[in-house]
SEVEXBA-826007 format. One record per residue: y, x, z of N, C-alpha, C, O in turn. Coordinates in steps of 0.05 Angstrom, whole numbers, padded with zeros to 5 digits. Example, Ala and Ser with C-alpha at 12.3 -4.5 7.8 and 13.67 -1.06 7.14 Angstrom:
BEGIN
+--------+--------+--------+--------+--------+--------+--------+--------+--------+--------+--------+--------+
:    n.v :    n.u :    n.w :   ca.v :   ca.u :   ca.w :    c.v :    c.u :    c.w :    o.v :    o.u :    o.w :
+--------+--------+--------+--------+--------+--------+--------+--------+--------+--------+--------+--------+
: -00114 :  00264 :  00156 : -00090 :  00246 :  00156 : -00066 :  00264 :  00156 : -00066 :  00285 :  00169 :
: -00045 :  00257 :  00142 : -00021 :  00273 :  00143 :  00001 :  00258 :  00157 :  00023 :  00268 :  00161 :
+--------+--------+--------+--------+--------+--------+--------+--------+--------+--------+--------+--------+
***
This chain:
BEGIN
+--------+--------+--------+--------+--------+--------+--------+--------+--------+--------+--------+--------+
:    n.v :    n.u :    n.w :   ca.v :   ca.u :   ca.w :    c.v :    c.u :    c.w :    o.v :    o.u :    o.w :
+--------+--------+--------+--------+--------+--------+--------+--------+--------+--------+--------+--------+
: -00662 : -00627 : -00005 : -00638 : -00628 :  00013 : -00651 : -00607 :  00036 : -00675 : -00605 :  00040 :
: -00628 : -00590 :  00050 : -00632 : -00578 :  00074 : -00637 : -00594 :  00095 : -00622 : -00613 :  00095 :
: -00658 : -00592 :  00118 : -00654 : -00606 :  00143 : -00632 : -00602 :  00162 : -00627 : -00578 :  00167 :
: -00621 : -00615 :  00170 : -00597 : -00608 :  00185 : -00613 : -00609 :  00221 : -00621 : -00627 :  00235 :
: -00610 : -00580 :  00226 : -00626 : -00574 :  00253 : -00609 : -00566 :  00273 : -00614 : -00566 :  00297 :
: -00583 : -00559 :  00261 : -00561 : -00557 :  00276 : -00536 : -00575 :  00289 : -00520 : -00571 :  00307 :
: -00541 : -00598 :  00270 : -00522 : -00620 :  00276 : -00492 : -00613 :  00274 : -00482 : -00591 :  00273 :
: -00478 : -00637 :  00274 : -00445 : -00634 :  00271 : -00436 : -00638 :  00248 : -00453 : -00644 :  00230 :
: -00413 : -00637 :  00241 : -00395 : -00649 :  00223 : -00401 : -00630 :  00195 : -00400 : -00605 :  00198 :
: -00406 : -00637 :  00173 : -00411 : -00620 :  00147 : -00430 : -00597 :  00158 : -00423 : -00575 :  00151 :
: -00446 : -00597 :  00170 : -00462 : -00581 :  00176 : -00482 : -00578 :  00156 : -00484 : -00555 :  00150 :
: -00497 : -00594 :  00143 : -00515 : -00590 :  00122 : -00501 : -00577 :  00098 : -00513 : -00562 :  00084 :
: -00473 : -00582 :  00095 : -00461 : -00568 :  00061 : -00465 : -00536 :  00075 : -00471 : -00519 :  00059 :
: -00461 : -00530 :  00099 : -00460 : -00503 :  00108 : -00488 : -00485 :  00112 : -00489 : -00461 :  00119 :
: -00514 : -00506 :  00105 : -00532 : -00494 :  00113 : -00547 : -00469 :  00089 : -00564 : -00454 :  00098 :
: -00540 : -00467 :  00069 : -00555 : -00454 :  00048 : -00537 : -00441 :  00033 : -00547 : -00428 :  00014 :
: -00508 : -00440 :  00036 : -00490 : -00431 :  00026 : -00475 : -00405 :  00037 : -00459 : -00391 :  00025 :
: -00483 : -00403 :  00059 : -00468 : -00381 :  00070 : -00485 : -00364 :  00094 : -00480 : -00353 :  00116 :
: -00510 : -00368 :  00075 : -00533 : -00350 :  00092 : -00523 : -00316 :  00085 : -00507 : -00311 :  00068 :
: -00532 : -00302 :  00097 : -00524 : -00276 :  00094 : -00548 : -00263 :  00069 : -00572 : -00264 :  00068 :
: -00529 : -00253 :  00055 : -00550 : -00241 :  00035 : -00550 : -00213 :  00035 : -00530 : -00200 :  00040 :
: -00577 : -00200 :  00029 : -00583 : -00170 :  00039 : -00556 : -00159 :  00018 : -00547 : -00169 : -00002 :
: -00547 : -00132 :  00034 : -00521 : -00115 :  00024 : -00542 : -00100 :  00004 : -00564 : -00092 :  00010 :
: -00528 : -00097 : -00023 : -00540 : -00080 : -00039 : -00523 : -00050 : -00032 : -00500 : -00047 : -00026 :
: -00547 : -00028 : -00036 : -00530 : -00001 : -00033 : -00529 :  00010 : -00058 : -00524 :  00034 : -00061 :
: -00532 : -00006 : -00078 : -00534 :  00006 : -00096 : -00499 :  00011 : -00107 : -00484 : -00008 : -00099 :
: -00485 :  00032 : -00123 : -00461 :  00043 : -00121 : -00448 :  00032 : -00152 : -00452 :  00046 : -00172 :
: -00436 :  00013 : -00153 : -00425 :  00006 : -00173 : -00407 :  00028 : -00196 : -00385 :  00033 : -00187 :
: -00411 :  00036 : -00214 : -00397 :  00063 : -00234 : -00393 :  00046 : -00254 : -00402 :  00023 : -00258 :
: -00370 :  00065 : -00272 : -00363 :  00054 : -00295 : -00385 :  00059 : -00315 : -00394 :  00082 : -00318 :
: -00397 :  00035 : -00331 : -00411 :  00042 : -00346 : -00406 :  00037 : -00374 : -00422 :  00044 : -00392 :
: -00381 :  00023 : -00381 : -00379 :  00014 : -00409 : -00352 :  00029 : -00417 : -00338 :  00046 : -00404 :
: -00348 :  00019 : -00441 : -00320 :  00034 : -00450 : -00292 :  00023 : -00441 : -00270 :  00035 : -00443 :
: -00297 : -00002 : -00430 : -00268 : -00011 : -00422 : -00262 : -00012 : -00390 : -00246 : -00029 : -00381 :
: -00276 :  00004 : -00373 : -00280 :  00005 : -00345 : -00273 :  00035 : -00336 : -00286 :  00055 : -00341 :
: -00248 :  00032 : -00321 : -00239 :  00055 : -00313 : -00236 :  00056 : -00279 : -00239 :  00036 : -00264 :
: -00232 :  00075 : -00272 : -00229 :  00077 : -00238 : -00196 :  00076 : -00241 : -00182 :  00081 : -00260 :
: -00189 :  00070 : -00214 : -00161 :  00064 : -00205 : -00159 :  00065 : -00176 : -00176 :  00064 : -00159 :
: -00127 :  00066 : -00174 : -00121 :  00069 : -00139 : -00097 :  00050 : -00143 : -00081 :  00050 : -00162 :
: -00099 :  00032 : -00117 : -00076 :  00019 : -00119 : -00045 :  00025 : -00112 : -00039 :  00029 : -00089 :
: -00032 :  00026 : -00126 : -00006 :  00032 : -00117 :  00014 :  00011 : -00096 :  00027 :  00018 : -00077 :
:  00012 : -00020 : -00107 :  00023 : -00037 : -00090 :  00009 : -00066 : -00099 : -00001 : -00073 : -00121 :
:  00012 : -00077 : -00078 : -00001 : -00103 : -00075 :  00026 : -00123 : -00081 :  00045 : -00122 : -00065 :
:  00028 : -00140 : -00104 :  00044 : -00152 : -00112 :  00044 : -00188 : -00104 :  00062 : -00203 : -00109 :
:  00021 : -00193 : -00092 :  00019 : -00216 : -00084 :  00008 : -00243 : -00114 :  00006 : -00239 : -00138 :
:  00006 : -00258 : -00105 : -00002 : -00278 : -00130 : -00028 : -00275 : -00141 : -00035 : -00288 : -00160 :
: -00044 : -00254 : -00128 : -00064 : -00250 : -00139 : -00065 : -00221 : -00161 : -00080 : -00216 : -00179 :
: -00043 : -00207 : -00151 : -00036 : -00189 : -00174 : -00033 : -00166 : -00156 : -00028 : -00168 : -00132 :
: -00036 : -00140 : -00171 : -00031 : -00109 : -00162 : -00030 : -00089 : -00179 : -00047 : -00086 : -00196 :
: -00010 : -00073 : -00176 : -00004 : -00053 : -00191 : -00025 : -00023 : -00187 : -00025 : -00011 : -00166 :
: -00039 : -00016 : -00207 : -00056 :  00001 : -00208 : -00052 :  00030 : -00219 : -00038 :  00027 : -00239 :
: -00056 :  00053 : -00217 : -00053 :  00076 : -00228 : -00076 :  00082 : -00235 : -00091 :  00088 : -00216 :
: -00086 :  00083 : -00260 : -00112 :  00085 : -00267 : -00116 :  00116 : -00276 : -00097 :  00130 : -00283 :
: -00143 :  00124 : -00276 : -00152 :  00148 : -00285 : -00143 :  00164 : -00309 : -00143 :  00189 : -00313 :
: -00134 :  00143 : -00326 : -00118 :  00160 : -00349 : -00092 :  00166 : -00350 : -00081 :  00174 : -00371 :
: -00077 :  00161 : -00327 : -00055 :  00162 : -00325 : -00034 :  00142 : -00323 : -00011 :  00144 : -00314 :
: -00049 :  00118 : -00335 : -00027 :  00098 : -00340 : -00029 :  00074 : -00323 : -00051 :  00062 : -00321 :
: -00001 :  00065 : -00307 : -00006 :  00042 : -00290 : -00010 :  00011 : -00309 : -00004 :  00003 : -00332 :
: -00022 :  00000 : -00289 : -00030 : -00032 : -00304 : -00027 : -00048 : -00280 : -00026 : -00041 : -00257 :
: -00025 : -00077 : -00292 : -00026 : -00095 : -00277 : -00049 : -00109 : -00271 : -00058 : -00125 : -00287 :
: -00059 : -00104 : -00249 : -00089 : -00114 : -00244 : -00093 : -00141 : -00237 : -00081 : -00146 : -00216 :
: -00105 : -00161 : -00246 : -00111 : -00192 : -00235 : -00136 : -00192 : -00221 : -00158 : -00189 : -00230 :
: -00128 : -00199 : -00190 : -00151 : -00197 : -00177 : -00168 : -00232 : -00179 : -00156 : -00254 : -00176 :
: -00192 : -00227 : -00183 : -00215 : -00252 : -00200 : -00213 : -00265 : -00167 : -00204 : -00255 : -00147 :
: -00227 : -00294 : -00174 : -00230 : -00310 : -00155 : -00254 : -00298 : -00137 : -00257 : -00307 : -00115 :
: -00269 : -00280 : -00146 : -00295 : -00272 : -00131 : -00283 : -00256 : -00106 : -00296 : -00253 : -00085 :
: -00258 : -00245 : -00110 : -00247 : -00226 : -00091 : -00231 : -00236 : -00073 : -00217 : -00223 : -00058 :
: -00231 : -00266 : -00074 : -00206 : -00284 : -00061 : -00226 : -00301 : -00041 : -00250 : -00297 : -00041 :
: -00215 : -00316 : -00027 : -00226 : -00331 :  00002 : -00244 : -00315 :  00012 : -00239 : -00293 :  00021 :
: -00273 : -00328 :  00011 : -00293 : -00319 :  00030 : -00308 : -00285 :  00019 : -00323 : -00270 :  00031 :
: -00298 : -00285 :  00000 : -00303 : -00256 : -00023 : -00285 : -00236 : -00011 : -00293 : -00213 : -00007 :
: -00261 : -00246 : -00004 : -00241 : -00219 :  00012 : -00253 : -00206 :  00028 : -00254 : -00182 :  00023 :
: -00266 : -00216 :  00051 : -00280 : -00206 :  00072 : -00290 : -00182 :  00065 : -00282 : -00164 :  00079 :
: -00309 : -00175 :  00046 : -00324 : -00148 :  00045 : -00308 : -00130 :  00023 : -00308 : -00105 :  00021 :
: -00292 : -00151 :  00006 : -00276 : -00132 : -00015 : -00241 : -00131 : -00005 : -00223 : -00139 : -00019 :
: -00238 : -00124 :  00013 : -00211 : -00125 :  00024 : -00190 : -00098 :  00013 : -00198 : -00075 :  00017 :
: -00164 : -00105 :  00000 : -00160 : -00089 : -00017 : -00131 : -00086 : -00003 : -00118 : -00106 :  00006 :
: -00122 : -00060 : -00002 : -00097 : -00047 :  00011 : -00080 : -00026 : -00015 : -00088 : -00024 : -00038 :
: -00064 : -00016 : -00006 : -00051 :  00004 : -00015 : -00065 :  00025 : -00013 : -00077 :  00031 :  00008 :
: -00068 :  00040 : -00037 : -00088 :  00068 : -00039 : -00119 :  00065 : -00034 : -00134 :  00081 : -00022 :
: -00125 :  00042 : -00044 : -00145 :  00034 : -00048 : -00164 :  00045 : -00073 : -00152 :  00045 : -00095 :
: -00189 :  00053 : -00073 : -00198 :  00056 : -00102 : -00214 :  00035 : -00112 : -00233 :  00030 : -00098 :
: -00212 :  00022 : -00130 : -00225 :  00005 : -00149 : -00232 :  00008 : -00173 : -00222 :  00029 : -00183 :
: -00247 : -00007 : -00190 : -00257 : -00006 : -00214 : -00246 : -00023 : -00228 : -00251 : -00044 : -00217 :
: -00232 : -00027 : -00248 : -00218 : -00044 : -00268 : -00223 : -00049 : -00293 : -00228 : -00028 : -00305 :
: -00224 : -00073 : -00309 : -00236 : -00073 : -00337 : -00207 : -00069 : -00352 : -00187 : -00080 : -00344 :
: -00209 : -00057 : -00370 : -00186 : -00066 : -00389 : -00189 : -00091 : -00408 : -00211 : -00096 : -00416 :
: -00169 : -00106 : -00415 : -00171 : -00128 : -00434 : -00172 : -00114 : -00464 : -00151 : -00106 : -00473 :
: -00191 : -00113 : -00475 : -00193 : -00103 : -00505 : -00176 : -00128 : -00528 : -00165 : -00123 : -00549 :
: -00178 : -00148 : -00518 : -00156 : -00168 : -00537 : -00134 : -00169 : -00530 : -00125 : -00191 : -00534 :
: -00116 : -00149 : -00519 : -00095 : -00147 : -00512 : -00087 : -00119 : -00516 : -00104 : -00101 : -00515 :
: -00058 : -00114 : -00521 : -00052 : -00086 : -00520 : -00044 : -00069 : -00504 : -00023 : -00075 : -00493 :
: -00054 : -00047 : -00500 : -00049 : -00025 : -00481 : -00034 : -00015 : -00473 : -00036 :  00000 : -00453 :
: -00008 : -00021 : -00490 :  00017 :  00001 : -00480 :  00037 : -00021 : -00466 :  00040 : -00045 : -00471 :
:  00050 : -00003 : -00447 :  00072 : -00024 : -00433 :  00097 : -00030 : -00453 :  00106 : -00013 : -00468 :
:  00105 : -00054 : -00452 :  00126 : -00059 : -00466 :  00152 : -00067 : -00451 :  00151 : -00074 : -00427 :
:  00176 : -00066 : -00465 :  00196 : -00072 : -00453 :  00216 : -00098 : -00465 :  00229 : -00100 : -00485 :
:  00210 : -00115 : -00444 :  00222 : -00138 : -00455 :  00242 : -00152 : -00436 :  00239 : -00156 : -00412 :
:  00267 : -00158 : -00452 :  00295 : -00164 : -00440 :  00300 : -00144 : -00410 :  00305 : -00153 : -00387 :
:  00298 : -00122 : -00416 :  00311 : -00096 : -00404 :  00286 : -00094 : -00378 :  00293 : -00081 : -00358 :
:  00266 : -00103 : -00376 :  00236 : -00104 : -00362 :  00216 : -00092 : -00372 :  00211 : -00096 : -00396 :
:  00199 : -00075 : -00357 :  00171 : -00062 : -00369 :  00152 : -00082 : -00355 :  00150 : -00090 : -00332 :
:  00137 : -00087 : -00384 :  00116 : -00109 : -00374 :  00089 : -00089 : -00380 :  00089 : -00076 : -00401 :
:  00071 : -00087 : -00363 :  00052 : -00071 : -00348 :  00027 : -00083 : -00372 :  00025 : -00106 : -00380 :
:  00011 : -00063 : -00379 : -00012 : -00072 : -00392 : -00030 : -00091 : -00371 : -00024 : -00086 : -00347 :
: -00047 : -00107 : -00374 : -00063 : -00130 : -00357 : -00092 : -00110 : -00355 : -00099 : -00093 : -00372 :
: -00104 : -00116 : -00332 : -00131 : -00106 : -00334 : -00138 : -00127 : -00311 : -00122 : -00142 : -00298 :
: -00168 : -00125 : -00309 : -00184 : -00142 : -00284 : -00202 : -00129 : -00263 : -00213 : -00108 : -00269 :
: -00206 : -00138 : -00241 : -00213 : -00119 : -00224 : -00246 : -00132 : -00221 : -00256 : -00154 : -00218 :
: -00254 : -00108 : -00223 : -00284 : -00110 : -00223 : -00301 : -00099 : -00198 : -00324 : -00108 : -00195 :
: -00289 : -00080 : -00181 : -00305 : -00072 : -00160 : -00285 : -00061 : -00140 : -00265 : -00050 : -00149 :
: -00288 : -00064 : -00114 : -00267 : -00049 : -00094 : -00287 : -00032 : -00081 : -00310 : -00041 : -00077 :
: -00280 : -00007 : -00074 : -00299 :  00015 : -00067 : -00287 :  00020 : -00032 : -00263 :  00023 : -00027 :
: -00303 :  00020 : -00016 : -00308 :  00027 :  00008 : -00303 :  00056 :  00009 : -00308 :  00069 : -00011 :
: -00290 :  00073 :  00034 : -00283 :  00101 :  00040 : -00311 :  00121 :  00036 : -00312 :  00143 :  00026 :
: -00333 :  00107 :  00047 : -00351 :  00120 :  00045 : -00361 :  00125 :  00011 : -00372 :  00145 :  00002 :
: -00354 :  00103 : -00001 : -00367 :  00102 : -00031 : -00349 :  00121 : -00052 : -00356 :  00126 : -00074 :
: -00323 :  00128 : -00041 : -00307 :  00143 : -00055 : -00321 :  00179 : -00061 : -00321 :  00190 : -00082 :
: -00328 :  00188 : -00040 : -00340 :  00209 : -00040 : -00364 :  00211 : -00062 : -00365 :  00228 : -00080 :
: -00378 :  00195 : -00058 : -00406 :  00186 : -00079 : -00395 :  00188 : -00107 : -00404 :  00201 : -00125 :
: -00374 :  00173 : -00106 : -00367 :  00176 : -00142 : -00358 :  00194 : -00146 : -00367 :  00205 : -00166 :
: -00339 :  00209 : -00133 : -00327 :  00238 : -00137 : -00349 :  00259 : -00148 : -00346 :  00273 : -00167 :
: -00375 :  00257 : -00131 : -00391 :  00276 : -00136 : -00408 :  00265 : -00158 : -00411 :  00283 : -00175 :
: -00420 :  00244 : -00165 : -00436 :  00227 : -00185 : -00414 :  00226 : -00209 : -00426 :  00226 : -00231 :
: -00393 :  00226 : -00212 : -00372 :  00222 : -00236 : -00361 :  00250 : -00239 : -00346 :  00258 : -00221 :
: -00366 :  00269 : -00263 : -00350 :  00292 : -00267 : -00330 :  00280 : -00286 : -00336 :  00275 : -00309 :
: -00302 :  00276 : -00273 : -00277 :  00274 : -00280 : -00254 :  00286 : -00264 : -00258 :  00300 : -00245 :
: -00227 :  00281 : -00275 : -00204 :  00305 : -00260 : -00190 :  00283 : -00246 : -00173 :  00267 : -00255 :
: -00204 :  00286 : -00211 : -00194 :  00263 : -00196 : -00162 :  00277 : -00186 : -00151 :  00265 : -00167 :
: -00151 :  00298 : -00195 : -00134 :  00304 : -00182 : -00107 :  00290 : -00184 : -00087 :  00298 : -00172 :
: -00105 :  00264 : -00202 : -00086 :  00250 : -00205 : -00086 :  00234 : -00175 : -00065 :  00234 : -00162 :
: -00105 :  00224 : -00167 : -00102 :  00210 : -00141 : -00105 :  00224 : -00119 : -00102 :  00209 : -00099 :
: -00111 :  00249 : -00111 : -00102 :  00272 : -00096 : -00071 :  00271 : -00088 : -00053 :  00277 : -00103 :
: -00070 :  00263 : -00061 : -00040 :  00265 : -00057 : -00032 :  00293 : -00039 : -00041 :  00296 : -00016 :
: -00020 :  00306 : -00046 : -00011 :  00331 : -00037 :  00001 :  00326 : -00007 :  00011 :  00304 : -00005 :
:  00002 :  00339 :  00013 :  00009 :  00329 :  00040 :  00035 :  00355 :  00041 :  00033 :  00379 :  00039 :
:  00062 :  00336 :  00046 :  00087 :  00344 :  00046 :  00088 :  00362 :  00074 :  00080 :  00355 :  00096 :
:  00097 :  00383 :  00069 :  00105 :  00399 :  00097 :  00131 :  00390 :  00108 :  00149 :  00394 :  00091 :
:  00139 :  00379 :  00131 :  00163 :  00370 :  00138 :  00183 :  00388 :  00139 :  00180 :  00409 :  00153 :
:  00212 :  00382 :  00122 :  00228 :  00402 :  00114 :  00253 :  00396 :  00141 :  00250 :  00380 :  00158 :
:  00276 :  00415 :  00137 :  00290 :  00414 :  00166 :  00304 :  00387 :  00158 :  00314 :  00378 :  00179 :
:  00309 :  00372 :  00139 :  00325 :  00348 :  00135 :  00315 :  00329 :  00150 :  00329 :  00315 :  00164 :
:  00281 :  00329 :  00146 :  00262 :  00304 :  00154 :  00257 :  00309 :  00182 :  00247 :  00291 :  00195 :
:  00264 :  00334 :  00195 :  00261 :  00331 :  00228 :  00284 :  00321 :  00242 :  00308 :  00324 :  00235 :
:  00275 :  00305 :  00269 :  00290 :  00297 :  00282 :  00293 :  00314 :  00308 :  00273 :  00313 :  00322 :
:  00310 :  00326 :  00314 :  00316 :  00342 :  00341 :  00333 :  00321 :  00364 :  00353 :  00309 :  00359 :
:  00319 :  00322 :  00389 :  00331 :  00303 :  00410 :  00327 :  00325 :  00430 :  00308 :  00340 :  00436 :
:  00360 :  00322 :  00443 :  00368 :  00342 :  00461 :  00386 :  00326 :  00484 :  00405 :  00312 :  00477 :
:  00379 :  00329 :  00508 :  00392 :  00314 :  00531 :  00410 :  00328 :  00536 :  00408 :  00353 :  00533 :
:  00430 :  00317 :  00544 :  00459 :  00325 :  00551 :  00474 :  00346 :  00535 :  00492 :  00362 :  00542 :
:  00463 :  00340 :  00512 :  00476 :  00364 :  00493 :  00506 :  00361 :  00485 :  00521 :  00381 :  00484 :
:  00514 :  00339 :  00479 :  00540 :  00331 :  00477 :  00559 :  00321 :  00503 :  00580 :  00309 :  00500 :
:  00547 :  00331 :  00528 :  00559 :  00323 :  00551 :  00586 :  00333 :  00555 :  00607 :  00320 :  00559 :
:  00581 :  00369 :  00551 :  00608 :  00386 :  00552 :  00633 :  00377 :  00538 :  00656 :  00377 :  00547 :
:  00624 :  00368 :  00511 :  00644 :  00354 :  00487 :  00656 :  00326 :  00501 :  00680 :  00320 :  00499 :
:  00644 :  00315 :  00510 :  00649 :  00287 :  00519 :  00663 :  00288 :  00540 :  00677 :  00268 :  00543 :
:  00666 :  00308 :  00557 :  00675 :  00316 :  00587 :  00710 :  00323 :  00580 :  00730 :  00315 :  00592 :
:  00710 :  00343 :  00553 :  00734 :  00357 :  00546 :  00753 :  00331 :  00532 :  00777 :  00333 :  00531 :
:  00737 :  00306 :  00519 :  00756 :  00296 :  00503 :  00763 :  00271 :  00528 :  00786 :  00262 :  00530 :
:  00741 :  00262 :  00543 :  00754 :  00243 :  00567 :  00768 :  00254 :  00587 :  00785 :  00241 :  00599 :
:  00762 :  00283 :  00593 :  00782 :  00297 :  00615 :  00813 :  00289 :  00612 :  00826 :  00284 :  00632 :
:  00822 :  00288 :  00593 :  00852 :  00285 :  00586 :  00857 :  00253 :  00586 :  00880 :  00245 :  00591 :
:  00838 :  00237 :  00582 :  00845 :  00212 :  00594 :  00830 :  00199 :  00619 :  00806 :  00194 :  00622 :
:  00850 :  00195 :  00635 :  00843 :  00186 :  00660 :  00855 :  00156 :  00665 :  00877 :  00151 :  00655 :
:  00844 :  00141 :  00676 :  00854 :  00116 :  00676 :  00885 :  00110 :  00692 :  00886 :  00115 :  00716 :
:  00903 :  00102 :  00682 :  00930 :  00100 :  00688 :  00946 :  00119 :  00688 :  00969 :  00115 :  00694 :
:  00937 :  00143 :  00679 :  00959 :  00163 :  00675 :  00966 :  00161 :  00645 :  00988 :  00155 :  00638 :
:  00945 :  00167 :  00625 :  00952 :  00171 :  00595 :  00934 :  00153 :  00574 :  00910 :  00152 :  00577 :
:  00943 :  00143 :  00560 :  00929 :  00123 :  00541 :  00923 :  00138 :  00518 :  00913 :  00126 :  00499 :
:  00931 :  00174 :  00514 :  00927 :  00189 :  00492 :  00905 :  00206 :  00494 :  00902 :  00220 :  00514 :
:  00888 :  00207 :  00473 :  00866 :  00230 :  00475 :  00869 :  00247 :  00453 :  00878 :  00236 :  00433 :
:  00864 :  00269 :  00451 :  00865 :  00293 :  00430 :  00835 :  00298 :  00429 :  00819 :  00303 :  00447 :
:  00831 :  00297 :  00400 :  00807 :  00304 :  00386 :  00812 :  00318 :  00363 :  00828 :  00307 :  00347 :
:  00804 :  00339 :  00356 :  00806 :  00356 :  00340 :  00837 :  00365 :  00330 :  00842 :  00371 :  00307 :
:  00852 :  00364 :  00346 :  00882 :  00369 :  00346 :  00897 :  00336 :  00336 :  00920 :  00333 :  00327 :
:  00880 :  00317 :  00340 :  00890 :  00290 :  00328 :  00899 :  00273 :  00351 :  00880 :  00269 :  00366 :
:  00920 :  00262 :  00358 :  00925 :  00244 :  00378 :  00917 :  00218 :  00374 :  00926 :  00207 :  00354 :
:  00898 :  00201 :  00392 :  00894 :  00177 :  00395 :  00897 :  00166 :  00411 :  00888 :  00173 :  00433 :
:  00911 :  00143 :  00408 :  00927 :  00118 :  00430 :  00894 :  00100 :  00442 :  00884 :  00083 :  00427 :
:  00888 :  00105 :  00458 :  00860 :  00084 :  00463 :  00870 :  00059 :  00469 :  00854 :  00040 :  00466 :
:  00895 :  00053 :  00479 :  00908 :  00020 :  00476 :  00907 :  00008 :  00446 :  00899 : -00015 :  00440 :
:  00913 :  00023 :  00432 :  00912 :  00010 :  00404 :  00884 :  00012 :  00397 :  00884 :  00011 :  00372 :
:  00866 :  00015 :  00402 :  00838 :  00013 :  00393 :  00831 : -00012 :  00405 :  00808 : -00020 :  00402 :
+--------+--------+--------+--------+--------+--------+--------+--------+--------+--------+--------+--------+
***
């Protein structure tokens, strides 16, 4: 039993299991047939996420318990994270349509890569990574918003110029007469 030197409630239970273990600088690469690199498309919750694998197929990734709870701190996954997944050999690897819904093939999470590891993987593993590289879109004219100060002030004066309180309750807009009192 570990000697309780710090004291407090349940301190003895925390003595050995939460010690900091040395971080391995060894990079985990795909070394078996069923292991694929992937990029997270969306987090679905309930321990699952949708992954686009290097072979171009979307898969439903199940996040194992090792990557949850305390293990989540060092293996945090978000959208566009690079991961290593293992396909399930005992299941069919094709998407199925059941009752009008597409069921993706399943896979399991094996490794979550940090941003620094991604470049090391791309240089060490010779594959076509163009599937994961997103092209930067140039903003189009429809996407841009232009703000102008007092741009419609003249138009507003024309419309409201004909309407003065007490004189007339009819406004002319584009040759249409609108009665303000009816609004």
